[in-house]
C-alpha positions in Angstrom: 217.7 -63.7 101.8 218.1 -67.4 101.8 215.1 -68.2 102.0 213.8 -65.5 98.7 216.3 -67.4 97.3 214.4 -71.2 98.7 211.3 -69.4 97.6 211.6 -68.6 93.8 213.5 -71.9 93.2 210.4 -73.6 94.9 208.1 -71.3 92.4 209.9 -71.8 89.4 210.4 -75.7 89.9 206.3 -75.6 90.6 205.5 -73.9 87.3 208.0 -75.5 85.4 205.5 -79.1 86.2 202.4 -77.0 85.9 203.7 -76.2 82.6 204.8 -80.1 81.7 202.0 -81.7 82.5 199.8 -79.0 80.3 202.5 -79.9 77.4 201.4 -83.4 78.1 198.0 -83.1 78.5 197.1 -81.0 75.4 199.6 -83.7 73.5 197.5 -86.5 74.5 194.2 -85.0 73.4 196.3 -83.6 69.7 197.7 -87.3 69.6 195.0 -89.7 69.4 193.5 -89.7 65.8 190.3 -91.2 64.8 190.2 -94.1 63.5 188.4 -96.7 61.3 188.5 -100.3 60.5 187.7 -101.1 57.1 187.9 -104.5 57.9 185.5 -105.5 59.7 183.1 -103.2 58.1 184.0 -105.4 54.6 183.6 -108.4 56.7 180.7 -107.6 58.3 178.7 -107.1 54.8 180.1 -110.2 53.5 178.8 -112.1 56.1 175.0 -110.3 55.9 175.5 -111.3 51.7 175.9 -114.8 52.9 173.7 -115.2 54.9 171.5 -113.2 52.6 172.8 -116.1 49.5 172.4 -119.7 52.6 168.4 -118.3 52.3 168.3 -118.2 49.1 170.0 -121.9 48.3 167.9 -123.3 52.0 172.1 -124.2 52.6 173.7 -123.1 55.5 176.5 -120.1 56.0 179.7 -122.3 56.5 182.3 -119.1 56.0 182.2 -115.9 53.8 185.5 -113.6 53.1 186.2 -110.4 51.3 188.5 -111.5 48.2 190.5 -109.7 45.8 189.6 -111.0 42.2 190.2 -109.4 38.6 191.3 -106.0 40.4 187.4 -106.2 41.8 186.7 -106.4 45.4 184.8 -109.8 46.2 183.0 -111.5 48.6 183.4 -115.6 49.0 180.2 -117.5 50.3 180.7 -121.5 51.4 177.4 -123.1 51.7 176.0 -126.1 52.5 173.6 -127.8 51.1 171.2 -129.8 52.6 171.8 -133.8 50.2 169.1 -135.7 48.8 168.0 -138.5 50.3 170.2 -138.8 53.2 173.5 -137.5 51.5 176.1 -135.6 52.6 175.6 -131.7 52.1 177.8 -130.5 49.7 179.5 -127.6 49.8 178.9 -124.8 47.3 181.3 -121.6 46.7 179.8 -118.7 45.2 181.8 -115.7 44.5 179.4 -112.4 44.4 180.5 -109.0 43.9 181.1 -106.9 47.0 178.3 -103.6 47.1 
């Protein structure tokens, strides 16, 4: 009889451990949300816009960042335009609507 009680205790313990493992495994698959980082997408868009603006102005892109001005999302582009006759490059800040 002691052997039978010990066997039932072992089986019950194994079943509880298995159920706990399955509950945790299913919780992991449900708890992982799909997340897309909007900041990196916007920064990449502003960088592409900055490259195009720098090429149009004949300069090099120094900085491209996103900002909000007047409630509207914009890209703030900083371009270094070469100076005339060996002078230092001048800094031009250009604000372009995002999108």
